[in-house]
N, C-alpha and C positions, 0 to 999 in steps of 0.2 A: 504493500500500500504506499502511495506517495501523496503527500498533502496536495491539494488542488491550488493552482496559482489563480486566485480570484481577483483579476484586474481587467478592466476594459482596454487598458493601455498596453496591449501585449505586444505591439509592433516594435518598439525600441528594444525590449528584452529579446524578442525573437531575433532581432538584428544583431544584437550583441552576442547571443549564443551561436547564431549562424557565422559571425565573424570569428569566434574562437575555432569553430569547426573548419572553417576555410583556412584558418592560419595555423591549425594544429602543428603542422610540421615545423614551422618557424618557431612557435611557442616552445615546443619541446626541445629544439636546438638551443634557444635562448637560455631556457631553464638550465640545460646540461652545462653550458659555459658559466652560468652564475655559480653553480654548486662546485665548480671547479675552483672558483676564487673565494668562496665563503664556505666555512665550516657550518652545517646545519645544527640546530639544537638536537639534543638527543630525542626529545619528544615535544609535542605542543598541541593545543587545540585552539580553534578560532571560531567565534560566533560570526555567522554571516547574515546578512539582511538582503532580501531579494524583493524589490518594491515594484517590479514589473518595467521600470525604466532605469533602474540602478541596481547593481549587485556588488556589495562591498562588505569588507570585514569590519566589525565594530568593537572587537575586543580580541586579544590573544593572551592565551594562559600557557606559561611556561612549565607549569606543574599540574598537567591534567589529571582530573579526578574522576573520569566517567568511562573507563575502559570497559567496565561491566555493562555498559549499554550498547557496545558495538555488536554488530551481527556476527554470530559464530562462524558464519561461512567465510569471513574474512580473517580468521585466525591464522591461516597460512601466510597471508600477506603480512599480517603483524609480526610473525616470527622472522620472516625473510627481511623485513625492513629493521627489525631489532638486531638480526646478525649483522646487517651493514653497519649500524649504529656502533655496535661493539668492535667490530673490525677496524673501524675508522679511528677509535680512541685507544684501543688496547687489544690488539689481535690475539695475544696470548692469554687474555683474561680467563680465569677459571672460577673465580669467586666475586660476587657482588653483594654489597651491603645496601639494603633499601631502607631509607629513613622516611616514614610517612608522616602525615599531619597527626596531631594529638587527638583524633576523633575516636576514641575507643568505643563511644556508644552509637556512632552513626553507621548503621549497617550498610547503607548504600555505599558510603565512602569505602568501607572495609571490603565490600565485594569488589571495588575497583582495585584495591590492593592485591587482592587475591588473584584477579585476572592478570594484573601486571606481573605478578610473580611467576604465574603459570606460563606466561609469554616468554619471559626472561629465561626460566629454566628450560624451556624447549630450544633455546639457542645454545645450549650446552654449558650453561653456567650454574654453579651452586649458588643459590640466593637465600639469604636470611634477613630477617627484619630486625632493626635496631630502633628503639624507642628513645625519644628525647624527654619522655615523661620521667620526673624524678622518682615517682612512686613504683615505677617498673624496676624492681631490684633483683628479680629472678625471672627466668623464662615464664611468660604468662600466655596461656591459651585462651583465644576468644572464639566462641562458637558463632558460626554464620548460618544464615538461612539456607536451607537445602542440605544440611549436614556437613558441610565442610568447616574448616577452622584455620585461624592464624595464630602464629606464635610470635609474641613480641618479646625481644630480649633486651637486657641493659647494655649500653654501649660501654666499651672500654678503650681508653686512649692510652697508647704506648708511644712515647716520643711523638714523632710526626706522622703516626698512623692510627687510623680509627678502626675498630673492630668489635668483635664480642669475645667472650672468655676464651674460646678455643677456635676463633675464626678471624683470619687475617686477610681480608679482601683486597683484590686488585683495584676496585674502583667503588666509590660511594654514590649512589643514585639517590637524589633528593626527589620526594614526591610531597615535600613541605616547603611552602612558599616563603618561609623566613619573615613573615609580616612582623613578628615580635622582635626581630633582630637575629644576628648570628650567634648561636650558642659557643661558648669558649671551645667546647669539644670539636667544633667544625673549623676552627681557625687554624691556619698554619700546617695544613696537611699537605706538605710539600712532596711527600713520598706517594701519594695516591692521586688518581683523577677523582675529582669531585664535580658531578654533573647533575644539573646544569651548574655553571660556576656561580660561586657565592653572590657575586654582584648582580645576578639575575633575579634575586629575591626581592621581595616588595619592601624590604627594609631601604632599599636604594633605588630600585627600578622606578621609572616613571612612564606613564602612558603617553605623555607628550614626547618622549624620546622615541617611542615605537612609532607614533603617528608621523613624526618627522621623518624616520627612516622609511616608512611606507609610502609616504608621500613621493619621495625620490624614486623608489622602486617602481611604483605605479606610473610616474611620468616616463621614466625610461622605457618600461614595458609598452606603454601606450603608444609612445612614439615609434616603437619597433613594429607593432602591428597596425597602426594607423586608426586609433580610436581617441575620443575625448577622454582624458584621465578621470574626469569628474564622474564618469560612468561606473568607475570601480573604486573611487577614493573619497571618503568623507572628509569635508574641509574641517579644520581644527584651529584652535587658538587656545591661549592659557591666560590664567589670571592668578597672581600671587598675592601675599599679604592678606588673605581672606580670614576673618574671624566671624562666623556665623552667629555665635552668641552675642558678640559685642556689636554686630552689624557692621563691621569694619570691611571696607572693600566692596560694599554693595553696589555703589554707583559705578564704579569701573567695571564691575562684572556686568552689569545691566547694559552699559554702553557697548562692550564687547558682544554681548548677546544680540543686541539690536543690529550691530554692523553684520554679524554672520546671518541673521535671518533675512536681512536685505539682500545679501549676496546669494543666498539660497533661492529666495523668490525670484531673483533675476535669472537663475539657471532654469528654474521651473517655467518661467515665461518663455525662455529660449526653446524649451523642449515641449511646450504645450501641455505641461502638467497642472492640473487643477487642484491637486491635494494641497492640504494646509502644511507649510513648512514648520518645522520644529528643530530645536537643538537639544542636546543632551549635556547637562552640567553634571560632571562627576569627579570625585576625588582623583587627583593625579597619581596617587598611589593606592593600591589596595584592590580587593577582589571580592567575591561572593555577591556581586550585585549591590553592595553597600555604598552609601554616599552618592546616590544617583538621582538626578531630578530631570524630568522632561519639561521643557520650557517652549512655549509657543509665542509669547509676548515678554518683552524685556521687563515690564513691570512685575512679572511674576517672581523674580529674583529680589525684588526690593520689599522689605517689610515682612519677611517670613514669619510665620507664627511660631509658637514655642515648639510644636510637634515637628514642624519642618526644619527648624534650626537644629533640633536634637538630631534628626535623621542625617542632616548633612555635615554635622561636625565631627563625627567619629566614624571610623571604619573598623575592619577586622582587628582584634587584639586591643580595641579601645583607642587606636592612634588617632590624634587629633588631625583634623583636615585644615590646612592653610593655604594649599595650592589646588587649584582645579583645572581640568581641561574641558574646553567647550568644543563639543563635537557635533558636526551636522548630524541631525537625526535622519535615519533611513527607515522608511515604512516597511513593514513586511506584509505582503499580499498572499502569504501561503496560509492555508487553513486546513485543519483536520476535524471532520465531523463538526464544523462550525466553530471550532476554537482556533485562536491564532497560533501559528507555529513559526519557528525559525531554525535553520540548519546550523548544526555544530559539527565542524570537520576536525578529525583527529589524525596526527601525523607522527610518525617516527622516522628519525633520520629526514631524508628530503622526500619521503614517499607519503602520499595520503593513503591511510590504511582503513578508512571508514568514517562513519560519523553517525549522527542521529538527529532527530528533531526535538527541540525543547518546545513543549506545548502548554499553553496557559488558557484555562477556560474563562477567566475573569479580566483578562487584559485586551486591550485594543491594539490595532495594528501600529500604532505610534507610542507604544508604551514599552517599559522595561519588562521582559518576560523572565529574566533571572531574578525571581522574587518569590516569596512564599505563595503557595498555591500552584506553582508550575508542576507539570506532571513528573514524577520521580521514575517513571518507566517510559522513557522517550521512544519514539519510533525509529528503529535502526534503518539506515540506508539500505535499500534493496539491491543496489549495485555499487561497484567500487567507482572511484572518482577518476580513474585513468583510462577508461576504454570508451571513447565516443563511438557512436555508431551513425556514420554519415547516410546510411540508408533510411533512417527514421527522421521524424520531424524534429526541428531544433529543440523543442521543449519536451521530447520523449525523455523518460527517466534517465537513460545512459547519457544523454547530452546535456540535460539540466545538471546531473552530477559531475559531468566533466567540466562544466562552467564553474561549478563550486570548487572543484579541485584546483583549477587554475588560479583562481582568486585566493584560495586557501595557501597555496604554495607562494604566492606572492607576498602574503602576510608573514609566512614562515621565513622567507628570504629577508624581509624586512627585520624580523627579530634576529636573525643572524648578523645583519649589519649592526643593529642596535647594540647586541651584546659585545661586538668587536669594538664599537666606538665608545662604549661605556666601561671598558675594562680598565682596571687600575693600571697605572703606567708601567708597572713591572711585568704584568701579565701581557700587556700589549707589545712590550719589547721582545718578550719570549716568543709571542706569536709571529712577530715580524722576522 
């Protein structure tokens, strides 16, 4: 089952998908060259929005937590991609330590960890799970739905290496986004690969850095295949010095929102789009859909009530918000049984290995779907994102998913560029 694309403005999107199909050879050649020049993240996921006239990524997660939602038919593809990722960083690797989030009661997240462990083990790695929780002082088994289980073990630091009591891994894989900062146990692991690198965590990562990298990638790609980069790239701006509780920075934020809305409306007129323009104001750091506000008029960010100020003031781990990114809002016109849906693509190394639809029964096409009430059993993609079928219509599932895969890989490439550019100077020198 594939969500229905409900929009009267199908022409531009069909044109975009048709263009991707016509340029598939050039697209794949260009991608191959890019991955020769840039090291892909070990894994990532990206939220996409398909408005019928625009197909663009709106978020990218370097610590994906939904592998349990992927179509089981794509498990061989996941294993093959993970093999490539392991070979790229440590061809002789035998053991890997996985460090998850501290969600010991979140069954959905733990099922993600279990699926990730199973994928990695099938690449020929011995994988064990180390916990950052101080209360985990001995191996602790957690039962999962369906009869499976996970065992969390206390970490053990010896010199410049991190492992478990009797386990000295070649590499440490983080599935913890480090929103609360980098624990001392993870610092200075000079004798091991730590992936993703520590500076990719939300303690230092900024959405605006990724947006800037994606903007450049999208422009270069669009010039290569002859499309308007706006069709695949949301505009963005930033605003610092914000204190929502003290109402500091409100007017500057309102002015920037007004400017972006005017720019979007001009583009809508150019393409004959009748929908209402909106922007998304969100914390420049952080995840889990926290600190997010949809805005259709600049006056909406001035004089927020107490509930709105509280919502925008903190994100995961209680971190205060002082910097925001203002991102062009992209409608989603995909629906499943009358509910709004958006695709989420998953990648390992530089391969798209599948994805699923985030579905929300109580949100509209111009609202944040990553919020309480979304389906926790998303619809898995029914085909992979790498095999277009030129004999079918441009919006047939294989071709729609191929378009998703192209844009998802552009976001992944931008993440690679972002990680390279934001690396601490000593790491950048080593990479050079």
